[in-house]
N, C-alpha and C positions, 0 to 999 in steps of 0.2 A: 538573165534566165529565170529570174524569180523576184521575190520581194521579201521584206522583213519588217512587218508592222511592229511597232514598239509601243508599249503602254507602261506607265509607272504609277506608283501609288504608295500608300502605307497601310499596314494592317492595323488591327485593333490595339496592338501593343505599341504602335508607333514605329515598328520596324519597316524600313523601306524595301520595296521590291521593284523589279523590272521584268516584264513579260515580253518576250520576243518571239513572234511567229515566223516560221520560215516556209516560203512557198517556192517550189522549183518547177519550171516548165520542163517536164521530162520528155513527153512524146508529142506535144502540141505542134501542129504543122501550119495551122491557119489562125491568124489573130484578127481581131476587129480592126477596121481600117484606121482608127485613131492610134492603134498600137503597132501596126504592121511594120513601120519603119524603124522602131527601136526595140521591139520585143523579139526574143528568139527562144529556142528550146535546145535541150541537149541533143535531141534527134536532128534538128536542123544544123547544129554545129558539128556533130560527129558523124552523122549519116546512119546512126543506129539507135535503137531503143535501149536505154540503160536498164540493167537489172535493178529494180526498185529496192529489193532487200539489200543487195550489195551497196547501193548508193546510200541507203539509210545507215548502214553500219559504218561506212566511211565518213559520213556527215557527223554521226555521233562521236566517232573517234576524234575527228578534227575539233569539234566543239569541246570535248573533254580536255584535249591538249591546250586549247585556248583558255579555258577556265583555270587550269592549273597555272598557266603563265600569269593570268590576271591576279590570282591569289598570291602568287610568289612575288611578282614585280609591282603590283598595284596598277591602278588604271592609267597612270602617267605613261608607261611604256606602250600600252595599247593605243592610247590617244596619239602619241607620236607616230606610231606606225600607220594608223588610220589617216592622219593628216598628210603623211608622205605619199599616200596613194594618189 
C-alpha cells in the first residue's frame, strides 16, 4: 500500500543518521499498468477512504511505540522481528 525509501549518512560531527520516508496509497484506485498487479490502496482494500488526519495520528503513534522499543531493546530485537516476517 505504499513504500518506504531510506537514506543514510553522517553529519558534520560524524554522527550517523537514517531518513525514512513513508508513502501510503490512501485513495488511489487506478495504477499504471506496470504496478497494477502488485499495488493497492487503503480504499481498494477496505472499500472506503480513510480519514487522513486519523491515519496520520495512528501512524505517528505506531512509529513512536516502535522507536521506544528500538531504544529499549536495541536493533537486534527489531531485526529478528523483521526477518521473521
